[in-house]
Backbone as a chain_set.jsonl record, in Angstrom:
{"seq": "MNMPSGQNDPNANPCIRNCCLDQQDICLGCFRHLDEILAWRAMSDVELQACFARMAQRKAESQAKRSGVNRTLDSE", "coords": {"N": [[145.603, 96.201, -52.569], [147.737, 95.468, -50.044], [151.242, 96.077, -49.651], [153.916, 95.263, -48.164], [156.213, 96.502, -48.49], [155.397, 98.921, -49.278], [153.161, 100.302, -52.115], [153.652, 102.93, -52.986], [156.143, 103.522, -52.835], [157.706, 103.44, -55.97], [160.266, 101.671, -56.351], [160.228, 99.874, -54.224], [160.899, 96.956, -53.098], [158.703, 94.322, -52.958], [159.139, 91.921, -51.441], [158.436, 89.512, -49.202], [159.752, 87.619, -47.895], [158.845, 84.871, -47.724], [159.418, 83.043, -49.906], [158.423, 80.756, -52.359], [157.724, 79.204, -54.974], [154.909, 78.224, -56.971], [153.281, 76.0, -59.343], [153.354, 77.645, -61.774], [155.337, 79.433, -61.754], [154.975, 80.989, -59.822], [155.197, 83.587, -56.868], [154.501, 82.124, -53.655], [154.405, 84.117, -52.009], [154.691, 86.999, -52.737], [153.286, 86.962, -55.147], [154.767, 87.766, -57.03], [155.367, 87.05, -60.563], [158.391, 84.66, -61.474], [160.09, 85.615, -63.775], [159.066, 88.409, -63.089], [160.193, 88.783, -60.938], [163.024, 88.56, -61.343], [163.306, 90.634, -63.122], [163.131, 92.999, -61.614], [164.622, 95.008, -60.549], [165.18, 96.122, -63.11], [163.321, 97.48, -64.056], [160.946, 99.775, -64.993], [159.088, 102.798, -63.654], [156.398, 102.518, -65.069], [156.416, 100.01, -65.516], [156.547, 99.041, -63.329], [154.119, 99.686, -61.793], [152.5, 98.284, -63.617], [152.972, 95.479, -62.794], [152.616, 95.471, -60.16], [149.702, 95.818, -59.988], [149.168, 93.335, -61.45], [150.172, 91.7, -59.684], [148.382, 92.116, -57.326], [146.009, 91.23, -58.395], [146.566, 88.338, -58.795], [147.018, 87.671, -55.991], [144.23, 88.018, -55.452], [142.901, 86.552, -56.673], [144.008, 83.934, -56.052], [143.289, 83.984, -53.106], [140.487, 83.891, -53.196], [140.277, 81.373, -54.614], [141.229, 79.713, -52.421], [138.929, 80.612, -50.301], [136.967, 79.018, -51.733], [137.843, 76.735, -51.729], [137.971, 76.437, -48.628], [135.107, 76.787, -48.256], [134.044, 74.499, -49.65], [135.069, 72.474, -48.151], [134.148, 73.019, -45.589], [131.368, 72.409, -46.026], [131.272, 69.656, -46.069]], "CA": [[146.606, 95.062, -51.779], [148.756, 95.89, -49.178], [152.222, 95.479, -49.871], [154.743, 95.508, -46.884], [157.101, 97.732, -48.728], [154.162, 99.76, -50.169], [153.171, 100.417, -53.492], [153.833, 104.382, -53.087], [157.913, 103.649, -53.246], [158.015, 102.284, -57.007], [161.645, 101.034, -56.262], [160.278, 99.277, -53.211], [160.573, 95.324, -53.312], [157.304, 93.811, -52.397], [159.332, 90.677, -51.028], [157.762, 89.622, -47.706], [160.871, 86.646, -47.598], [157.792, 83.8, -48.004], [159.373, 82.892, -51.23], [157.98, 79.625, -52.861], [156.876, 79.521, -56.494], [153.88, 77.345, -57.364], [153.719, 75.476, -60.588], [153.057, 78.664, -62.798], [156.49, 80.343, -61.155], [154.198, 82.731, -59.116], [155.997, 83.405, -55.736], [153.084, 82.679, -52.956], [154.443, 85.333, -50.575], [154.598, 88.521, -53.196], [152.445, 86.764, -55.986], [155.066, 87.874, -58.393], [156.276, 85.778, -61.59], [159.572, 84.39, -61.615], [160.127, 86.562, -64.649], [159.127, 89.56, -62.655], [161.263, 88.819, -59.759], [164.225, 88.747, -61.951], [163.818, 91.716, -63.846], [162.553, 93.819, -61.078], [165.198, 96.175, -60.485], [165.469, 96.927, -64.307], [161.867, 97.881, -64.736], [160.71, 101.302, -65.41], [158.141, 103.305, -62.995], [155.47, 102.23, -65.316], [156.453, 98.376, -65.323], [156.508, 98.425, -61.84], [152.859, 99.667, -61.565], [151.781, 97.238, -64.04], [153.577, 94.574, -62.035], [152.004, 95.834, -58.564], [148.601, 95.627, -60.414], [149.419, 91.725, -61.532], [150.303, 90.825, -58.241], [147.089, 92.223, -56.723], [145.025, 90.35, -59.049], [146.985, 86.971, -58.527], [146.626, 87.723, -54.595], [142.772, 88.153, -55.266], [142.249, 85.063, -57.165], [144.42, 82.978, -54.668], [142.6, 83.801, -51.924], [138.951, 83.426, -53.752], [140.357, 80.281, -54.714], [141.395, 79.086, -50.928], [137.915, 80.752, -50.104], [135.923, 78.614, -52.365], [138.289, 75.306, -51.239], [137.568, 75.868, -47.715], [133.932, 76.628, -48.284], [133.65, 73.005, -49.784], [135.52, 71.513, -47.0], [133.38, 73.009, -44.488], [130.304, 71.837, -46.146], [131.282, 68.008, -45.975]], "C": [[147.638, 95.668, -51.351], [150.371, 95.208, -49.553], [153.113, 95.97, -48.732], [155.757, 96.577, -47.259], [156.497, 98.628, -48.923], [154.459, 100.134, -51.645], [153.797, 101.882, -53.579], [155.297, 104.681, -53.582], [157.651, 103.076, -54.749], [159.452, 101.539, -57.102], [161.575, 99.916, -54.714], [160.267, 97.671, -53.805], [159.623, 94.83, -52.616], [157.937, 92.379, -51.511], [158.877, 90.427, -49.787], [158.824, 87.811, -47.1], [159.715, 85.26, -47.007], [157.989, 83.353, -49.11], [159.403, 81.188, -51.57], [157.079, 79.469, -53.905], [156.219, 77.895, -56.639], [154.447, 76.856, -58.928], [153.454, 76.17, -61.631], [154.578, 79.219, -62.727], [155.833, 81.504, -60.665], [154.667, 82.532, -57.76], [154.695, 83.497, -55.019], [153.461, 83.527, -52.018], [154.039, 86.497, -51.097], [153.978, 88.209, -54.154], [153.243, 87.504, -57.343], [155.661, 86.664, -59.316], [157.696, 85.909, -61.304], [160.326, 85.342, -62.436], [160.545, 88.312, -63.984], [160.306, 89.697, -61.53], [162.726, 89.215, -60.182], [164.556, 89.882, -62.646], [163.364, 93.03, -62.672], [163.272, 95.008, -60.691], [165.859, 96.845, -61.729], [164.41, 97.839, -64.655], [161.526, 99.362, -64.607], [159.205, 101.544, -64.385], [156.74, 102.45, -63.266], [154.992, 100.7, -65.28], [156.285, 97.934, -63.872], [155.13, 98.523, -61.256], [152.339, 98.881, -61.97], [152.194, 95.705, -62.975], [152.451, 94.678, -60.851], [150.379, 95.165, -58.9], [148.322, 93.829, -60.569], [149.296, 91.105, -60.523], [148.752, 91.037, -57.358], [146.131, 91.406, -57.094], [145.288, 88.859, -58.972], [146.578, 86.759, -56.936], [145.055, 87.349, -54.659], [142.278, 86.863, -55.854], [142.873, 83.83, -56.277], [143.78, 83.01, -53.641], [140.892, 83.5, -51.959], [139.171, 82.162, -54.176], [140.415, 79.551, -53.226], [140.054, 79.533, -50.143], [136.851, 79.679, -50.364], [136.417, 76.817, -51.824], [138.111, 75.092, -49.631], [136.056, 75.927, -47.305], [133.258, 74.97, -48.45], [134.631, 72.294, -49.146], [134.286, 71.394, -46.144], [132.073, 72.437, -44.314], [130.216, 70.355, -46.187], [131.314, 67.451, -44.807]], "O": [[148.404, 96.327, -52.054], [150.566, 94.0, -49.693], [152.991, 97.148, -48.394], [156.11, 97.437, -46.452], [157.193, 99.619, -48.699], [155.544, 100.244, -52.217], [154.633, 101.934, -54.482], [155.677, 105.572, -54.342], [157.278, 101.908, -54.64], [159.629, 100.793, -58.065], [162.547, 99.334, -54.232], [159.677, 97.328, -54.829], [159.776, 94.951, -51.401], [157.073, 91.763, -50.888], [158.956, 91.449, -49.105], [158.531, 87.116, -46.127], [159.884, 84.783, -45.885], [156.953, 83.095, -49.722], [160.276, 80.456, -51.104], [155.857, 79.575, -53.793], [156.773, 76.806, -56.488], [155.497, 77.138, -59.506], [153.26, 75.496, -62.642], [155.046, 79.465, -63.838], [156.035, 82.679, -60.969], [154.609, 81.377, -57.337], [153.851, 84.355, -55.278], [152.678, 83.66, -51.077], [153.245, 87.198, -50.47], [153.712, 89.295, -54.669], [152.672, 87.778, -58.398], [156.239, 85.647, -58.932], [158.217, 86.97, -60.961], [161.241, 85.937, -61.865], [161.507, 89.064, -64.146], [161.113, 90.617, -61.398], [163.456, 89.984, -59.557], [165.718, 90.233, -62.85], [163.321, 94.141, -63.199], [162.623, 96.034, -60.49], [166.712, 97.731, -61.693], [164.545, 98.803, -65.408], [162.233, 99.983, -63.813], [158.344, 100.667, -64.335], [156.072, 101.885, -62.4], [153.867, 100.225, -65.118], [155.986, 96.836, -63.403], [154.79, 97.724, -60.383], [151.538, 98.325, -61.217], [151.247, 95.041, -62.552], [151.505, 93.894, -60.786], [149.907, 94.235, -58.247], [147.472, 93.2, -59.939], [148.544, 90.152, -60.317], [148.161, 90.088, -56.843], [145.408, 90.855, -56.265], [144.321, 88.104, -59.072], [145.889, 85.789, -56.621], [144.645, 86.428, -53.953], [141.289, 86.261, -55.436], [142.178, 82.888, -55.896], [143.622, 81.917, -53.097], [140.212, 83.032, -51.045], [138.107, 81.542, -54.176], [139.495, 78.77, -52.98], [139.899, 78.813, -49.156], [135.993, 79.395, -49.528], [135.615, 75.91, -51.604], [138.082, 73.946, -49.181], [135.649, 75.336, -46.304], [132.403, 74.403, -47.77], [135.062, 71.336, -49.787], [133.59, 70.404, -45.918], [131.562, 72.059, -43.26], [129.113, 69.829, -46.336], [131.323, 66.224, -44.709]]}, "num_chains": 1, "name": "protein.A"}
């Protein structure tokens, strides 16, 4: 997953200024959970790496879900 700030810098904030939370409190811009956003500056390098992995998974799931919806709409 390409994060604008880069995953190589463990202190980089992945916020892309497209902040909008879904029903599960996941940001639709960076795919962090609200709790992760609030705790970001206090996270260790290991916690940040785990968070980046969760964000990548959430982004992939979101894109797959949208692709499925688009295919369904296209077939109608």
